[in-house]
C-alpha positions in Angstrom: 0.0 -0.1 0.0 1.3 3.1 -1.3 1.7 5.9 1.4 0.8 9.2 0.5 2.8 11.7 1.2 2.5 15.7 2.9 5.1 18.5 1.5 6.1 21.2 4.2 7.7 24.1 3.6 10.8 23.6 2.2 9.3 21.2 -0.1 10.3 17.6 1.7 7.8 14.2 2.0 7.1 12.7 4.9 4.8 9.6 5.2 1.0 8.8 5.9 0.9 9.7 9.5 1.9 13.1 8.6 -0.1 13.7 5.5 -1.4 16.9 6.2 -0.5 19.9 4.6 1.7 22.3 6.6 1.0 25.0 4.6 -2.6 25.2 6.2 -1.1 26.2 9.6 0.4 29.5 8.3 -0.5 32.9 9.2 -1.3 34.2 6.1 2.3 36.6 5.5 1.3 40.4 4.6 1.4 41.1 1.2 4.4 43.9 0.3 2.5 46.6 0.4 -0.2 46.8 3.3 -1.8 49.4 5.8 -1.6 49.2 10.1 -5.1 49.5 10.9 -5.2 49.9 14.6 -8.7 50.6 14.9 -10.0 47.3 14.0 -6.8 46.0 17.0 -9.0 47.4 19.1 -12.2 46.1 18.3 -10.4 42.6 17.9 -9.1 42.7 21.6 -12.7 41.7 22.9 -11.7 38.1 21.2 -10.3 37.7 24.3 -13.6 37.9 26.2 -15.6 36.0 24.1 -16.5 32.7 22.8 -16.8 33.6 19.4 -15.5 35.9 16.8 -17.4 36.2 14.0 -15.5 37.6 10.9 -17.7 37.7 7.9 -17.6 39.8 4.4 -17.8 38.8 1.1 -14.4 38.1 -0.9 -12.1 40.6 -0.8 -12.1 42.6 2.0 -9.3 41.6 4.2 -10.5 39.2 7.0 -7.5 36.7 6.8 -5.4 39.5 6.5 -6.7 41.5 9.1 -6.7 38.7 11.9 -3.5 37.5 11.2 -1.8 41.0 11.0 -3.7 41.4 14.8 -2.6 38.2 15.8 1.1 38.9 15.0 0.9 42.5 16.4 -0.5 41.2 19.8 2.0 38.1 19.7 -1.1 36.2 20.9 -1.4 32.5 21.5 -3.4 31.2 17.9 -3.6 27.8 16.2 -4.7 29.1 12.7 -6.4 26.5 10.3 -7.6 27.7 6.9 -10.0 25.0 5.9 -11.1 23.8 2.0 -13.6 21.5 0.5 -11.9 18.8 1.6 -12.5 19.3 5.6 -15.8 18.4 5.2 -14.6 15.3 6.1 -15.1 15.7 10.8 -11.9 13.7 11.1 -9.5 15.3 8.6 -11.3 18.5 10.3 -10.6 17.9 13.7 -7.5 16.4 13.0 -5.9 19.3 11.5 -6.9 21.5 14.6 -5.7 19.1 16.7 -2.2 19.2 14.8 -1.8 22.9 15.0 -2.5 23.3 18.8 -0.1 20.2 19.1 2.4 23.3 19.0 0.8 25.2 21.5 0.7 22.5 23.6 2.5 19.4 22.6 0.4 17.0 24.7 -2.9 17.4 22.6 -0.3 15.1 20.2 -1.4 12.0 22.0 -5.2 12.6 21.2 -3.7 13.0 17.3 -2.0 10.1 17.3 -5.1 8.2 18.5 -7.5 9.7 15.6 -5.0 8.0 13.4 -7.0 4.4 14.0 -10.6 6.0 14.0 -13.1 3.1 15.3 -16.3 1.7 13.0 -18.0 3.0 16.3 -16.4 6.7 16.1 -18.2 9.4 17.3 -17.6 12.8 16.9 -18.7 14.1 20.7 -15.9 11.5 22.4 -13.4 13.5 20.0 -14.6 17.0 21.2 -15.4 16.2 24.3 -12.1 14.5 25.1 -10.3 17.7 23.8 -12.3 20.0 25.7 -10.8 18.2 28.8 -7.8 18.6 27.3 -7.9 22.7 26.3 -8.6 23.0 29.9 -5.1 22.7 31.1 -4.0 24.3 28.3 -1.9 27.0 29.7 -2.8 30.7 29.2 -4.9 32.3 26.2 -5.9 31.1 23.1 -7.7 31.8 20.0 -8.4 28.9 17.9 -8.9 30.7 13.9 -11.1 28.8 11.6 -10.3 30.2 8.0 -12.7 30.2 5.4 -14.8 28.2 7.4 -17.8 29.1 4.7 -16.2 26.1 3.3 -17.6 23.8 5.5 -21.2 22.3 4.7 -21.0 19.1 6.4 -24.0 19.4 9.1 -21.8 16.5 11.6 -18.9 19.3 11.6 -20.8 22.1 12.6 -22.6 20.3 15.4 -19.4 19.1 16.6 -18.2 22.6 16.3 -21.4 24.2 18.1 -20.8 21.1 20.8 -17.2 22.8 21.3 -18.2 26.0 21.5 -20.7 25.0 24.0 -18.5 23.6 26.5 -15.7 25.9 25.6 -13.1 26.8 28.8 -13.0 30.2 29.8 -9.5 30.8 28.6 -9.9 29.4 24.9 -11.6 31.3 22.2 -12.9 30.5 18.8 -12.5 32.4 15.5 -14.5 32.1 12.1 -13.4 33.7 9.5 -16.0 32.9 6.8 -18.0 34.8 4.0 -21.7 34.3 5.8 -22.6 33.0 9.2 -22.0 29.3 10.4 -25.3 27.5 9.7 -25.2 26.7 13.8 -27.5 28.0 16.9 -25.6 31.1 17.9 -28.6 33.4 19.4 -27.3 32.1 23.4 -24.0 33.7 22.4 -25.4 37.0 21.1 -28.0 36.6 24.4 -25.1 36.2 26.8 -22.6 38.6 24.9 -20.3 36.0 24.0 -19.5 36.5 20.5 -17.3 40.0 19.3 -18.6 40.0 15.7 -16.7 42.3 12.6 -18.6 42.6 8.9 -18.0 44.9 6.1 -18.8 48.1 7.9 -16.0 47.2 10.7 -13.0 45.8 7.8 -13.8 48.1 4.7 -11.3 50.4 4.4 -11.9 54.5 5.8 -10.7 57.5 3.6 -7.5 58.0 5.2 -6.8 53.5 4.9 -7.4 54.5 1.7 -5.1 57.7 0.7 -2.2 55.9 3.0 -3.1 52.1 1.1 -3.1 54.0 -2.5 0.3 55.9 -1.6 2.4 52.8 -0.7 1.2 51.4 -4.3 1.1 54.2 -6.2 4.6 56.4 -4.6 1.4 59.6 -4.7 -0.7 61.0 -2.5 -4.2 60.5 -4.4 -5.8 63.7 -4.6 -9.3 64.5 -3.2 -10.7 63.9 -6.5 -9.6 60.3 -6.7 -10.4 59.2 -2.7 -13.8 60.6 -3.5 -14.1 58.5 -6.8 -12.5 55.8 -5.3 -14.6 56.0 -2.0 -18.1 56.0 -4.1 -16.9 52.9 -6.8 -15.5 50.3 -4.2 -17.2 51.9 -0.4 -14.0 50.8 1.0 -14.0 47.4 -0.3 -10.1 46.9 -0.8 -9.9 44.3 -3.7 -11.6 47.3 -5.8 -9.1 49.8 -4.1 -6.1 47.2 -5.3 -7.9 47.1 -8.6 -8.0 50.4 -9.1 -4.6 51.0 -7.8 -3.3 48.7 -10.4 -4.5 50.8 -12.9 -3.2 53.6 -12.2 0.1 51.8 -12.4 -0.6 51.1 -15.7 -2.5 54.4 -17.2 -6.0 53.1 -17.2 -7.3 54.5 -13.8 -9.2 57.2 -16.1 -11.1 54.5 -17.5 -12.5 54.0 -13.7 -14.3 57.1 -14.0 -17.0 56.2 -16.6 -18.1 53.1 -15.1 -20.9 52.0 -12.4 -22.0 48.7 -11.1 -22.3 46.1 -8.3 -18.4 45.2 -6.8 -18.6 42.2 -8.8 -18.7 44.2 -12.1 -16.0 46.2 -11.1 -13.2 43.6 -10.0 -14.7 41.9 -13.4 -14.2 44.8 -15.2 -11.3 46.3 -13.5 -9.2 42.4 -13.8 -10.2 42.7 -17.8 -8.5 46.1 -18.1 -5.6 45.5 -15.8 -5.3 42.0 -17.6 -5.1 43.0 -20.5 -2.3 45.4 -20.3 0.0 42.5 -19.3 2.3 41.0 -21.4 1.6 37.6 -23.8 3.6 35.7 -21.9 2.5 37.0 -18.3 -1.4 36.2 -19.3 -0.5 32.7 -20.6 1.8 32.1 -17.6 -1.2 33.2 -15.5 -4.0 31.5 -16.7 -2.3 28.4 -17.1 -1.2 28.6 -13.4 -4.8 29.3 -12.6 -5.8 25.5 -12.2 -3.9 25.2 -9.3 -5.0 25.4 -6.2 -1.5 25.9 -4.7 1.7 26.1 -6.2 5.7 26.2 -6.7 7.9 26.7 -8.8 7.9 23.5 -10.0 4.8 22.3 -10.6 4.2 25.9 -12.6 7.3 24.5 -15.0 5.8 21.8 -15.6 1.9 22.8 -15.9 3.8 25.6 -18.6 6.8 24.5 -20.1 8.9 26.7 -19.0 11.8 26.6 -16.8 11.6 30.3 -15.1 8.4 30.1 -13.1 10.8 30.8 -10.1 11.2 34.4 -11.2 7.6 34.9 -12.6 6.0 33.9 -9.1 8.4 36.4 -7.9 8.0 39.5 -9.8 4.0 38.7 -9.3 4.1 38.8 -6.1 6.0 42.7 -6.0 3.8 43.9 -7.9 1.0 42.8 -5.5 -0.6 41.1 -7.9 -3.3 38.7 -6.0 -0.4 36.4 -5.1 -0.2 35.0 -1.3 2.3 33.1 -0.3 1.5 30.3 1.8 4.9 29.5 4.0 8.1 31.6 5.3 10.0 30.6 3.0 8.0 31.3 0.3 8.3 27.7 -1.7 3.9 27.6 -1.7 1.9 30.2 -3.1 -1.8 30.8 -4.1 -4.1 33.2 -6.2 -6.3 35.2 -4.5 -9.4 33.2 -4.9 -11.3 35.8 -7.1 -8.4 36.5 -9.0 -8.3 32.3 -10.0 -12.2 32.4 -10.8 -11.0 35.2 -13.2 -7.9 33.5 -15.2 -9.8 30.4 -15.3 -13.1 31.8 -16.6 -10.6 32.9 -19.7 -8.8 29.9 -19.5 -12.0 27.8 -20.3 -12.8 30.3 -23.0 -9.8 31.3 -24.4 -7.7 28.0 -24.5 -10.8 25.6 -24.1 -8.9 22.2 -25.7 -5.9 23.0 -22.8 -8.1 22.7 -19.6 -7.9 19.2 -19.3 -4.4 18.6 -20.1 -2.6 21.1 -17.9 -4.6 19.2 -15.3 -3.6 16.1 -16.8 0.0 17.4 -16.2 -0.5 18.7 -12.5 -2.1 15.2 -12.0 1.4 13.5 -12.8 2.9 16.2 -11.0 1.4 15.7 -7.7 2.1 11.3 -8.5 5.8 11.9 -9.5 6.3 14.3 -6.1 3.5 11.9 -4.0 1.4 13.5 -3.1 -1.3 10.7 -4.5 -4.7 12.8 -3.2 -4.0 16.0 -4.4 -3.9 14.5 -7.9 -7.0 12.4 -7.7 -9.1 15.9 -8.8 -7.2 17.1 -11.1 -7.7 13.2 -12.9 -10.8 13.7 -12.5 -11.0 16.8 -14.1 -8.9 16.0 -16.6 -11.6 13.2 -17.3 -9.2 10.4 -17.0 -11.3 8.4 -15.1 -9.3 5.5 -15.6 -6.1 7.3 -13.6 -8.6 8.1 -10.6 -10.1 5.2 -10.2 -7.1 3.9 -10.2 -5.1 6.4 -7.7 -8.5 6.3 -5.3 -8.2 2.2 -5.4 -4.4 3.3 -4.3 -5.5 5.0 -1.6 -8.5 4.1 -0.1 -7.1 2.2 2.9 -5.7 5.5 3.6 -8.7 7.4 3.6 -11.0 4.8 5.3 -8.8 4.6 8.4 -8.5 8.2 9.0 -12.7 7.9 8.1 -12.5 10.9 5.4 -15.5 9.2 3.5 -17.0 13.0 2.7 -13.9 13.3 0.5 -13.9 10.0 -0.7 -18.0 9.8 -2.1 -17.8 13.4 -3.8 -15.0 12.0 -6.1 -16.5 9.1 -6.7 -19.9 10.9 -7.3 -17.7 12.0 -10.2 -17.2 9.0 -11.7 -19.1 7.6 -14.7 -21.8 5.3 -14.3 -19.8 2.4 -15.7 -17.1 3.4 -13.1 -19.4 3.7 -10.5 -21.3 -0.1 -10.6 -17.6 -1.4 -10.8 -18.0 -4.6 -7.8 -14.8 -2.9 -6.4 -16.1 0.5 -6.0 -19.5 -0.2 -4.8 -17.9 -2.3 -1.7 -15.6 0.9 -1.5 -18.7 3.1 -1.7 -20.5 0.1 0.6 -17.4 0.9 3.2 -17.6 4.4 3.3 -21.1 4.6 3.5 -20.9 2.3 6.9 -18.1 3.8 8.2 -20.0 7.3 8.0 -22.8 5.4 10.0 -25.4 5.7 7.3 -26.2 1.9 8.0 -29.8 2.3 6.4 -28.0 2.8 3.1 -25.5 -0.3 3.7 -28.0 -2.8 2.5 -29.1 -1.2 -0.5 -25.2 -1.2 -1.2 -24.9 -4.6 -0.6 -27.3 -5.4 -2.2 -26.4 -3.9 -6.1 -22.8 -5.3 -5.5 -24.5 -9.1 -5.4 -25.7 -8.1 -8.3 -23.0 -7.1 -10.0 -21.2 -9.8 -8.9 -23.9 -12.0 -10.6 -23.3 -10.3 -14.1 -19.5 -10.3 -13.5 -17.5 -13.7 -15.3 -17.1 -15.5 -12.1 -13.0 -15.7 -12.0 -10.5 -15.4 -9.4 -11.1 -11.7 -8.7 -14.8 -12.5 -8.6 -14.6 -14.8 -5.6 -12.4 -12.4 -3.9 -15.0 -9.4 -4.4 -17.6 -12.0 -3.3 -15.2 -13.0 0.1 -15.0 -9.5 0.8 -18.5 -8.6 0.8 -19.3 -11.5 3.2 -17.0 -9.8 5.2 -18.6 -5.6 5.3 -22.1 -8.3 5.5 -20.5 -9.8 9.0 -19.7 -6.0 9.9 -23.2 -4.8 8.8 -24.7 -7.1 10.8 -22.7 -7.0 14.1 -22.9 -3.2 13.7 -26.6 -3.5 12.8 -27.2 -5.8 16.5 -28.6 -8.8 14.3 -25.9 -11.1 16.0 -27.8 -14.6 14.7 -27.0 -13.0 11.5 -23.5 -12.1 12.1 -23.2 -15.9 13.3 -24.8 -17.8 9.9 -22.8 -15.1 7.7 -19.6 -16.1 9.1 -20.3 -20.0 9.1 -20.6 -19.4 5.5 -17.4 -17.6 5.3 -15.4 -20.4 7.5 -17.0 -23.1 4.5 -16.0 -21.4 1.7 -12.9 -22.6 0.1 -9.9 -20.9 0.6 -9.1 -17.4 -0.5 -5.3 -16.7 0.8 -6.0 -12.6 -1.2 -8.8 -11.4 0.3 -7.1 -8.3 0.3 -8.8 -4.7 1.3 -10.4 -5.4 4.1 -7.5 -6.8 5.7 -5.5 -3.3 4.4 -8.0 -1.2 6.4 -6.5 -1.9 9.8 -9.9 0.2 11.6 -10.1 0.4 14.9 -12.3 -2.1 16.3 -12.2 -0.9 19.8 -13.7 2.8 20.3 -12.3 3.1 23.7 -13.6 0.2 25.7 -13.1 -2.6 28.0 -13.1 -5.6 27.9 -13.2 -5.1 24.0 -16.3 -7.3 24.6 -18.1 -5.4 26.6 -19.2 -3.3 23.4 -20.0 -4.2 19.5 -17.1 -6.6 18.3 -18.5 -8.7 21.7 -22.0 -8.4 20.3 -22.8 -6.2 23.4 -21.6 -8.5 26.1 -23.8 -11.0 25.4 -20.7 -14.1 25.8 -22.5 -16.9 24.5 -22.8 -15.7 21.3 -19.9 -14.2 21.4 -18.3 -17.5 21.8 -20.1 -19.0 19.5 -19.0 -16.3 16.9 -15.0 -15.6 18.0 -15.0 -19.6 17.7 -15.9 -19.4 14.0 -13.6 -16.8 13.1 -10.7 -18.6 14.8 -12.0 -21.0 12.5 -12.1 -18.5 9.3 -8.6 -17.0 10.7 -6.6 -20.4 10.5 -7.9 -21.5 7.5 -7.6 -18.4 5.5 -3.9 -18.4 7.0 -4.7 -14.9 8.7 -2.6 -16.1 11.3 -0.6 -12.5 11.1 -3.2 -9.8 9.1 -4.3 -7.0 11.7 -7.5 -8.4 12.6 -6.1 -11.5 13.9 -5.1 -8.9 16.5 -8.3 -7.9 17.3 -9.3 -11.9 17.5 -7.4 -12.6 19.8 -7.5 -10.1 21.7 -11.6 -10.9 22.2 -10.8 -14.5 22.1 -8.2 -13.9 24.9 -11.0 -12.2 27.5 -13.8 -14.9 26.6 -11.4 -17.3 27.8 -10.6 -15.8 30.7 -14.0 -15.1 31.5 -14.5 -18.8 31.4 -12.2 -19.5 33.7 -9.5 -20.8 31.4 -6.2 -18.5 32.3 -4.0 -20.5 29.9 -6.1 -20.7 27.0 -6.9 -16.9 27.6 -2.7 -16.4 28.2 -2.0 -17.6 24.9 -4.5 -15.8 23.2 -3.4 -12.2 24.8 -0.2 -13.2 23.6 -0.2 -13.5 21.1 -2.7 -10.0 20.4 -0.2 -8.1 21.9 2.8 -9.1 19.3 0.6 -8.6 16.3 -0.7 -5.2 18.1 2.3 -3.4 18.4 3.4 -4.7 14.6 0.1 -3.2 13.2 0.3 -0.4 15.7 -2.9 -1.2 17.0 -3.6 -0.1 20.5 -7.3 -1.3 20.5 -6.6 -4.5 20.5 -3.1 -4.2 22.4 -4.8 -2.8 25.4 -7.6 -4.9 26.7 -4.5 -8.1 25.7 -2.7 -6.5 27.9 -4.7 -5.8 30.4 -5.7 -9.6 30.6 -2.3 -10.8 30.7 -2.0 -8.4 33.9 -5.0 -10.0 35.5 -3.6 -13.2 35.1 0.1 -12.1 36.3 -0.9 -10.6 39.9 2.2 -10.7 41.6 3.7 -8.4 38.3 0.4 -7.0 37.1 1.0 -3.3 38.0 4.1 -3.5 36.4 2.8 -4.8 32.7 0.4 -2.3 32.8 3.5 0.5 33.7 5.1 -0.8 30.6 2.1 -0.3 28.5 1.8 2.8 29.4 5.5 3.3 28.8 5.1 1.8 25.3 1.7 4.1 24.7 4.5 7.1 24.8 6.5 5.8 22.3 3.6 5.5 19.6 2.7 9.3 21.2 -0.5 8.3 23.3 0.1 9.1 26.5 -2.0 11.7 26.7 -5.2 9.1 24.0 -7.9 7.5 25.9 -6.3 4.5 25.8 -4.0 5.6 27.8 -7.0 6.6 30.6 -7.8 3.6 30.6 -4.7 1.8 31.6 -4.7 4.1 34.2 -8.2 3.7 35.4 -6.9 -0.2 35.3 -4.0 0.5 37.3 -6.2 2.8 39.8 -8.4 -0.8 40.0 -5.6 -3.1 41.1 -4.3 -0.5 43.4 -8.1 0.0 45.7 -8.0 -3.8 45.3 -4.8 -3.9 47.3 -6.4 -1.2 49.4 -3.2 1.3 48.2 -4.6 5.1 47.6 -1.5 7.0 46.7 -2.7 8.7 43.2 -6.5 8.4 43.8 -7.2 12.1 44.0 -5.1 13.4 41.0 -6.8 10.2 38.9 -10.2 11.8 39.8 -9.3 14.8 39.2 -8.0 13.9 35.2 -10.7 12.0 34.8 -14.0 15.0 35.1 -16.7 12.6 36.1 -19.0 15.3 37.6 -18.8 16.8 33.8 -20.2 14.1 32.1 -23.4 14.7 31.5 -24.2 11.6 30.2 -21.7 8.8 30.1 -20.2 7.7 26.8 -20.2 4.1 26.2 -16.3 4.1 25.9 -15.7 5.6 29.8 -18.0 2.9 31.4 -15.0 0.9 33.0 -13.4 4.0 33.7 -17.0 4.7 35.8 -17.1 1.3 37.6 -13.5 1.8 38.9 -14.9 5.6 39.8 -17.6 3.6 41.7 -15.4 1.0 43.4 -12.8 4.2 44.4 -16.5 6.0 46.0 -17.3 2.3 47.8 -13.9 2.7 49.6 -14.2 6.2 50.5 -17.8 5.0 52.0 -19.3 7.3 49.8 -22.2 5.0 49.5 -25.1 7.7 48.8 -22.8 8.6 45.8 -21.1 5.3 44.7 -25.4 4.6 44.1 -26.1 7.9 42.0 -23.3 6.4 39.8 -24.5 3.2 39.5 -27.7 3.7 38.3 -27.1 5.9 36.4 -25.2 3.9 35.0 -27.4 0.8 35.0 -29.8 3.2 33.4 -28.0 3.9 30.2 -26.2 -0.2 30.2 -30.5 -1.1 29.9 -31.1 1.2 27.1 -28.8 0.4 25.4 -28.4 -3.3 25.6 -25.2 -3.4 27.3 -24.8 -6.9 29.4 -21.7 -7.0 30.6 -21.9 -3.1 31.8 -24.9 -4.4 33.4 -24.4 -7.5 35.2 -21.3 -5.5 36.8 -23.6 -2.6 38.1 -26.0 -4.8 39.9 -22.9 -6.8 41.4 -21.2 -2.9 42.8 -25.3 -1.5 44.0 -25.3 -5.2 45.6 -22.2 -4.5 47.9 -23.2 -1.3 48.7 -26.4 -2.1 49.7 -25.0 -4.9 51.4 -22.7 -1.9 53.7 -25.6 -0.1 54.3 -27.2 -2.9 55.5 -29.9 -3.4 52.7 -29.5 -6.7 52.2 -33.4 -6.8 50.9 -32.4 -4.8 48.1 -28.6 -6.2 48.1 -30.0 -9.9 47.3 -32.1 -8.6 44.8 -29.5 -6.4 43.1 -27.3 -10.2 43.3 -29.9 -12.6 42.0 -30.6 -9.9 38.6 -26.8 -10.1 38.0 -27.1 -14.5 38.4 -29.7 -14.7 36.4 -27.9 -12.5 33.5 -25.2 -14.4 34.1 -26.5 -17.4 33.5 -28.3 -16.1 30.6 -25.5 -15.2 28.5 -22.6 -17.3 30.0 -20.4 -15.1 32.5 -18.6 -16.9 35.2 -15.4 -14.5 36.6 -17.0 -11.9 36.3 -18.8 -12.6 40.1 -14.7 -12.7 41.4 -13.4 -10.0 39.3 -15.2 -6.8 40.8 -11.9 -5.9 42.5 -13.9 -6.1 46.2 -13.8 -9.0 48.1 -17.8 -10.2 46.9 -18.0 -13.8 49.6 -19.9 -11.7 52.2 -22.3 -10.9 49.3 -22.7 -14.5 48.4 -22.5 -15.9 52.0 -25.7 -13.4 52.8 -27.3 -14.9 49.6 -26.7 -18.3 50.9 -27.9 -17.7 53.8 -31.2 -16.1 53.0 -31.2 -19.2 50.2 -31.2 -22.1 52.6 -33.3 -20.7 54.8 -35.9 -20.8 52.0 -37.2 -16.8 53.3 -37.7 -14.1 51.3 -37.4 -16.0 47.9 -39.8 -13.7 46.1 -36.7 -11.7 45.4 -34.2 -15.2 44.5 -34.6 -15.4 41.0 -33.6 -19.0 40.2 -30.4 -19.9 38.7 -29.6 -23.7 38.2 -27.9 -25.7 41.0 -24.6 -26.1 39.1 -24.4 -22.7 37.7 -24.3 -21.1 41.0 -21.7 -24.0 42.1 -19.4 -22.7 38.8 -19.7 -19.2 40.4 -19.5 -20.4 43.9 -16.1 -22.0 42.5 -15.0 -18.9 41.3 -15.5 -16.7 44.1 -13.8 -19.1 46.2 -16.7 -19.9 48.2 -17.4 -23.3 47.1 -18.0 -26.2 50.1 -15.5 -28.8 49.6 -17.5 -31.1 51.4 -20.3 -31.0 49.5 -21.4 -34.5 48.7 -22.8 -32.6 45.2 -19.1 -31.5 44.4 -17.9 -34.6 42.1 -21.1 -34.0 40.5 -20.6 -30.1 39.7 -20.7 -29.7 35.6 -17.9 -27.3 33.5 -19.1 -24.2 32.1 -19.4 -26.4 28.4 -21.2 -29.3 29.8 -24.0 -26.7 31.5 -24.3 -24.9 27.5 -24.8 -28.7 26.3 -27.3 -29.5 28.7 -29.2 -26.2 28.3 -29.4 -27.0 24.5 -30.5 -31.2 25.4 -33.6 -29.3 27.5 -34.7 -27.5 24.7 -34.9 -30.1 22.8 -32.0 -29.7 20.6 -30.8 -32.6 18.7 -27.0 -33.7 18.8 -26.0 -32.1 15.2 -28.0 -29.1 15.8 -26.2 -28.6 19.6 -23.1 -29.3 17.3 -23.7 -26.1 15.0 -24.7 -24.0 18.0 -21.9 -24.8 19.7 -19.9 -25.1 17.0 -18.2 -28.6 18.5 -18.1 -31.7 16.3 -20.9 -34.3 16.9 -18.7 -36.9 18.4 -17.7 -33.4 20.9 -21.1 -33.7 21.9 -21.3 -36.5 22.5 -18.4 -36.8 24.7 -20.1 -33.9 27.0 -23.2 -35.7 26.9 -21.5 -39.0 28.7 -19.3 -37.1 31.0 -23.1 -35.0 32.3 -25.4 -38.5 32.6 -22.1 -39.2 34.7 -21.9 -36.7 36.9 -25.7 -36.6 37.4 -26.1 -40.3 37.4 -28.6 -40.0 34.3 -29.4 -42.9 31.7 -30.2 -40.7 29.0 -31.4 -37.5 28.4 -35.0 -37.6 29.7 -33.6 -38.6 32.9 -30.8 -36.3 33.1 -33.0 -32.9 32.0 -35.6 -33.8 34.7 -32.1 -34.3 37.7 -31.9 -30.9 36.5 -34.9 -29.5 36.7 -34.9 -31.2 40.0 -31.8 -29.4 41.0 -32.6 -26.0 40.6 -36.4 -26.4 42.4 
């Protein structure tokens, strides 16, 4: 997979994780001749006392210039991001800001790095919330400036900016430079006096500023009549005044007095007058280079077939002819948008046959210099669709990994239908829809893909594409919560012929963990439905083994999930084996969402070395510049949980201050684990009322979202809280709810893994159960399941006569399916076992229960449950 390269100021390139254009972070450099505007500097001082400064005006009013001059004049700490159409991708938008913030606060590097592998369940709200938490500790006042904000049309980006404004810390200020007001509510900010609005009235040149500018441009003091003429025609419009000065220098000022009309007509008229007076050679250069969104001398040489572009660019800049430097080394430039539009219009009119070929030349230059993403739009404009398609497919994994689906979809929409209907392009579109969260469209696209595949000759390539579609369908079923379908589809995948070249989905490297511990708490564990998850990952294991995908990115997640499942089933040897494999693969592919869950399983199994293992993991995150990411937060929470279990309270206060739990209006799914640790801390501090409050909040959200693991854990924590405040009735009620869910969904280790001594809780439960009092609150669970739980908790009585008859977790699963009337073959399919293995389990069950067959075994099971 080729990495996209990005150019730094000196034109050198660096690899994919720094794919952003560094020129977009630079404050615009002032023109050769510019007017110092002290009156506006005073207006901008209010910025530091408001949440939002809004600078709005049509093009040509010097919006960007005055904001950048104010920043430099006041030596203000500021982050600048120049926006374009590509920044409608929400992740790209925020990545640019975070990258700019790193220069102000190096801690932001952790958030930036953590965005390089967004998850299938990515939430802009989570990103912005985390950013806000980081900004709270940023030293001093800071102004975040978005230039050309009118380029943003994506409602999701607007919503995320609105969220940032809503919770912005007092020392952070936003400045939006735009041609119009942003399309999100700002009325509340106005009412509170939190907006500093600067519009045309403030921006247009005064008579004094016009005079100063004219003198600098022409070397002549303007007469009163010229100043009045400029005021009447331009009304302080800076672009018009600039063009008038160019007319004066070219000897055409007299024609200005003959002209009346709007600003748009003035600019067309003046540009035409100025442009026509230029040497033909320069006019040709300007027209040919007008297609370039950014340019340097090498690129201009390529497009114009010249060798002196560097000298020409310098002359254009010195003459103040609408050329804007993009960096301090004067390596990259762009034309003023008005001027570029004018030149492009002339190019299409006078050289229509060259318009496409110029884009083709630009495309090849960007490809040769490693800028494939920039090359794509030039290829599309040149109508070289074959090249554009190849370029898109060549970088699609990077785009999907960065969730730049808006940009991807914009490109694909420009392809002819014959290209869009290709199965490989449809697959890319389907991934884009899935990553954009438009799950309702995914089934429609999958139908189109399958229809397209049926029309194709069934060769090896089509078989491979069908495999990719199978994977897509499987992930879609998981995300939609159709878990039975996900298992069915994976069973079909595992049963197909071996296909060693399923490339696209394996190359995407999309993060499958949205920041959850354990990994199987979330969608990859079917929201904690352990029994179904076990089936799914057993099939996944078969799929990986059969197709030799042991060393792929997704194997890292499967091994991490499998290690968690085996740990929950109390199979430490298998859990550790899979965790070690996942750690190795995750480090190889830099998949932190697989690494963190696996390293925690390793720490839990190696209790004596747990803290050391986790601190080494934190050091590894520092190597990856992820020390400020939510992955590091999760590790910190796990360390605190271990320390609390050992009675250590040293780092608790600092951890709580960092997490800022009190600021959470809602509990995001990726913070459930942290909240559970916080509840444990509150119990340790005997703040039982607060512990109950947080546990009930968490339980309510878990019930709404169907998160089984979180429900069980919260019931257990509530049971312990109520036990400690002597509310035995409610304590037993909460524990029985946890046990009921645990048996239904196949949990075991969870009852001993709560980091507090759960023995008193179960002793209380057993006392009530044995006395047969309060039986109305005790939900019936099987005797075998309860015995298994008690054994894990450490309460199983060695002298209990039933000990010798205790069934294993697997045997319980087989017996439960047997009681539902399933045949050996059906049980084997359900548990992904061979029929021979099912017969072995049944023989052991009959032996332990002293049963002669199915009917008697079921009868004895029912009798034990009575």
